[in-house]
C-alpha positions in Angstrom: 16.8 -28.6 9.0 19.2 -27.3 6.3 20.1 -28.3 2.8 23.6 -28.1 1.5 24.5 -28.1 -2.2 27.9 -29.0 -3.5 28.7 -28.1 -7.1 31.7 -30.0 -8.7 32.8 -31.4 -12.0 32.0 -35.0 -12.5 35.5 -35.9 -13.8 37.3 -34.7 -10.7 39.2 -37.4 -8.9 39.9 -38.1 -5.2 42.5 -40.8 -4.8 41.5 -43.8 -6.9 37.8 -42.8 -7.2 35.7 -40.0 -8.5 35.2 -37.0 -6.2 31.5 -37.4 -6.7 31.6 -41.0 -5.4 33.9 -40.1 -2.6 31.5 -37.3 -1.4 28.4 -39.5 -1.6 30.2 -42.3 0.5 31.5 -39.6 2.9 27.9 -38.4 3.5 26.7 -41.9 4.0 29.5 -42.8 6.4 28.7 -39.6 8.4 25.1 -40.7 8.8 23.6 -37.7 6.8 19.7 -37.9 6.7 19.5 -37.9 2.9 21.5 -37.0 -0.2 20.9 -36.9 -4.0 23.2 -36.2 -6.8 22.3 -34.6 -10.2 24.2 -34.5 -13.4 23.5 -31.2 -15.3 22.8 -30.6 -18.9 24.7 -27.3 -19.0 26.3 -24.8 -16.6 28.9 -22.1 -16.1 31.0 -20.8 -13.3 33.6 -18.1 -12.6 35.1 -18.3 -16.1 31.7 -17.6 -17.7 32.1 -20.3 -20.3 29.0 -22.4 -20.8 29.7 -26.2 -20.4 27.5 -28.4 -22.5 28.8 -31.9 -22.0 26.0 -33.6 -23.9 26.6 -31.8 -27.1 28.4 -33.5 -30.0 32.2 -33.1 -29.9 32.1 -31.4 -26.4 35.1 -32.0 -24.2 33.6 -30.2 -21.2 33.3 -31.9 -17.9 29.7 -32.3 -16.8 28.7 -30.3 -13.8 27.3 -32.3 -10.8 25.2 -31.1 -7.9 25.2 -33.1 -4.7 22.4 -32.0 -2.4 22.0 -33.2 1.2 19.8 -32.5 4.2 20.1 -32.8 8.0 20.1 -30.8 11.2 22.1 -27.6 10.8 24.9 -28.4 13.3 25.5 -31.8 11.6 25.5 -30.4 8.1 28.0 -27.7 9.1 30.2 -30.2 10.9 30.3 -32.5 7.9 31.0 -29.6 5.5 33.9 -28.6 7.7 35.3 -32.1 7.4 34.7 -32.3 3.7 36.6 -29.0 3.1 39.7 -31.0 3.9 39.1 -32.9 0.7 37.3 -30.4 -1.5 39.9 -27.9 -2.9 37.4 -26.2 -5.2 33.8 -26.1 -6.1 30.9 -24.3 -4.5 29.0 -25.1 -1.4 25.6 -23.5 -0.5 23.7 -23.9 2.7 20.1 -22.9 3.1 17.3 -23.5 5.7 14.5 -25.7 4.6 11.1 -26.6 6.0 10.1 -30.3 6.2 6.5 -31.0 5.3 
């Protein structure tokens, strides 16, 4: 089994829906074993500017992490298909051990 993590901004859009919703539905439609999404309190990326969307008067987009697990071949296949829609963000894949 492997776990994939996708980091995106919550406010990104795909068509007429949020990219976050699109990815979660995409994973469900591709019969992924399990997925969870997390909204972050703070984060930073390549621009090294801390985003704190929960602070008063912040206009930053909240970072979102979508984590999902399945067999390695299936995860890699789904990520390959997702890359057609994800034009940015970060994807990490790591082996896991199921208990």
